[in-house]
N, C-alpha and C positions, 0 to 999 in steps of 0.2 A: 504494500500500500504506500503510495507516494505521500510525502510530507507536504503540508500546506506551505505556500510561499507568502511571506508577509513583507510588504514594502514599507520601509520606515525612513522618515526624515530625521536626521540627527544633528543637533547643534553643538559645534565645537566652539564654545563661548570663551573668547580669549581676552584677557586683560593686556595692557601694554607691556607689562613685565613678563609676559609669557605664561602666566598662570591660567589654568583651564578649569571650568566649573564642572564638578561631578555632583550627582544627586543619588540618594539612597532610595532604592525601591521600597514603597510602603507595604505594609501587611495587606494581604488580600490579593496581591498580584503575584504572578509567577516570579520566582527567584527573589522572594522578599528579603530585605536587609542587604542585598548586594548593591554595589555602587556602579553607576553607569553615566554615560553622557546623555543629557536630556534630549527628548524628542518623542516621536510617536508615529502611528500608522498614517500613511498617505491615503486619504479618502478618494473614492472614485471621482474623477473630474478635476482633482487638485493637481497642480504642479508641485514639484518638490519644494520650491520656495514658499508657495502658499501654505503647504502643510507645515513647514518649519515655523513660519511666522505664527500660525494659529496655535500649534502645539506649545511653543515657548511662552505665548501669552497665557494659555490655559494652565500650564504647568509651573511657570515661574513668575507670571505677572509682568513680563517685560514686553516692549514693542521693538522688534528688530528694525534697525534703520540701515545697516550695512552688513552684507553677507556675500559669500561667494562659494561656488562648488569646490570640493576638494578631492575626495576619493569615494568611489562607489565600491562597496565591499560586500561579499556574500559569506555568511557564516551559517553553518548547519548545527542546530541544537538537537537534542534527543527527539523532540516532537515536531519541530518546525525548521524551515529554512528561512533565514531573514536576509533580505536585500537592504543594506544600509547605505543611504546616501548621506555621507558626512559633508556638512557645509561649515565653513569657518564663519563665525559671527564676531565681528570686530567693533560694532557700534550698536547701542540699544538705548532705549529710554526706560527709566525705572530701575529699581534695585531688585535683583533676583531674590525671590523668597519662595519657600515651599508651599505652593497653593494646595497641595494634597497632604500637608503636614510632613513632607519628606525632609530629611536632613540634607543640607548642602555643604559643599566644601570646595574652596579654591586650592588647587594643587599645582605644583611646578613639576612637569614631566621629567625634567633632568635630575630630580631628587627622589629618594625613596618615598613612596606614597604614605601619607599619614592616615589613610582610610583604607578599608577593604573588608571583604574581598571585592574585586571588580568583576563584572561580567566578562566571560571569555571574549566576546566580540568587542569589548572596550579596550582590551590589551593592545592590539595592533595600532590603533590611532594614537594611543599614549606614547608608544615607541616612535611612531612617525613624527610626532611633534618635536622630537629631539633632533631631527634631521635638519641640517643647515639649509636655509633658503638659497644660498649661493654655492655653486659647484664649479670651481675653476679647473680648466683642462690645460695641461701644459703644452707649450709650443716653443721648445728650447732650440732644437735643430742641430746643435753641435756643442762641443766642449767650450768653444769660444763664446757661445751665447749664454752659457750658464750664469755668470755673475750678474748680467743684466736681468735675466729672468728671475733669479733668486731675490733681487731687489723688488721686482714686481710682485712676487709671491709674498714678501714681507708686508707690502702695502695692502694686499688683499686680506691677509690674515689680520692685520691691524684693523681693517674695516669690518671684520666680523665673519669672513669666510671660514667655514669649518669643514668643508668637503673639498678635496683636491684630487684630481686624477692625473697620474703620471702616464702620459700617452705620447710616445715618440716613434711612430711607425717608420718614418723615413730614416731617422738616425739608426733605428734597430736594423733596418735592411742593410745599411752601409756597414754597421758594426760587425755583422756576420762575417765579413771578409777579412778581418784582422783582429787578433787578440787585444791589441792596444785600444782599438775602437770600442770593443765590448767592455773593457775595463773602465774606460772613460764614461760610457753610458751608465754602467752600474754605479759608478761613483756619483754621478748626477742624481740617479734615483735615490741613493742613500742620503744625499744631501737634502733632497726635497722631503723625504720621510722625516728626517731629523728636525727640519724647520717646522713641519706641520706639528709634530709631537710637542715641540717646545712651546708652541702656541695653543696647545689643547685641541688641535684639529686632527682630522683623520685623512689619510692618504690611501686612495685606491690605486691599484696598478692595472693598466689595460692588459687584456689577455694576449696582445701581440708580443708581450715581453716574456722571457723565460719563466716557466712554472716554478723554478727554484727561487725566484724573487717573491712569489706570492705570499709566503709566510712572513716576510718582513713588512708587508703592507697591512693595512687595516681592512682591506677588501679587494675584490677583483671586479673589474668592469669588463663584461663580455660584449664582444662585437655582435652585430646582427648575424654574421656568418656563424659565429660560435653558437648562437641561440638556435638557428635553423638546423645545425648539425647535432644539436643536443650535446655540446662538448662537456665532458665531465670536468668538474672542479675537484682536483685531487686533494685539496685542503678544505678545512671548514672555516672560511674567513668570517669575520664579524659582519661584513656587508657583501652582498652580491648585487651588482647592478647590470643593466643591459641597455644597449642602444637599439631603438626600434623605430620603424618607419611606417608600418601598416598593421592590419589586424592579424595577419599570419604570424608576424614576428612577436606581436603582443601575446598571442595565444601560446606560442612556444616559450616565451619568457615567463608567463604565468605558470606553465607546466613545470618549469625549473625553479619556481618559487623564489624569484629574485626579490630583493627588498625594495628596490625602486627602479624606475626606467627613465631613460632620456629620449625624448621624441623630437624629431625635426627632420630637416631644418624648417623652422616656422616662418622666418622672414628672409629676404635676400641676404646673402652673405658672401664675402670674398672667396671663401674656400669652396663654394659651389656656385660659380657665376652663371653656369648654363642650366642648372637644375631648377625646376619649378618649385617654389616653396609651398609648404602645406597651407599656410594661412591659419588664422586663429580659430575659425570655425572647425576646420578639419582637425586641428590639434585637439580641440576640446572633445570631439568625437572619440579620438583615440584615447585620450586621458580617461574618459568615463568608462572605457572597457578594460583598463589596466588592472584594477583591483589592488593598486598600491600607489604610492606617491609617484608623480611624473614631473620631470624637469623639462622645460622648454629650452631648445637649443637652436641656434641659427639667428643671427641678428640680435642676440640677447645680451643683457648686462644689467647692472643694478638699476639703470633708468627704466627698464621694461618689467621689473619685478611685479609692480602693482597690476599692470595690464595682464601679465601672464597669469597671476593668481585669480583674476576675474574670469579667466577662461579655464579654470580647473587645474592649473599648474601648482605644484608644491613650491617650486622655485625656478631659478634660471641657471642654465649651464652656459659657460662662455669661455672663449679662448683669448680674444683680443680686447674685450671691453675693459675700460678702466673705471675705478671708483672715483 
């Protein structure tokens, strides 16, 4: 017998300091006393936004004035399957209060939770909230270019970037031809990892680089070709990411249970001068099908973060943009 599917709009209500609001489920409802992100069922004929606004007013007594789509996620419970449309809520009128006499708590996802237990479907978004909105991708090119790029990395880290990808495919191709070239490339990788860790940031290594490097990084970023070939990840990194461009690649990445995806290119970019960009509408379609946070890439930078988030992006990935 198939389980019923319930579609739910969920509010990720965020204060400026990054704290998110959790509510405790009241007695008389399934999973009583467990903590969750507030929200409720989407009624027939309602859009997600309409349901979100209605539910948060009924449940918390607030009126949403600014919100944006974030992640669509499906979780299977013992008796039901729940399709959760997580939306970030950044502005509202009124002070949240438990309209059903439920307890409320503001919590910082980067710190141990002061309340619990939390519903199983609430655990993934709390982890995703710890992901940096900025994802810097390296473009060093050679040993001669390393000092200037490290200076740029320092600027990005000082500005709040906490995800960095070491990705040097052209340099890697040249380095294969001589041991000294490979040593210089590995030294550059180690320098980037050290810089990131000193700043409290995480460095992922692109799968174009040797697997022996992967354990020194905080994660592995898989190319679309790796995803389509279902390339095995021989280590268990803290983070697994993937580059995607279409539904087929997204489905493969979901099957591999990556932590986040990077989709693009969204806008015209010098690295793909002849390729047609996705545009924001198409990007949003892809992001909604990912089941995890998605970064926009292509013509992106700190200046496009707000627009990207209005179209369902968790953040922006960029190579050349400056802070």
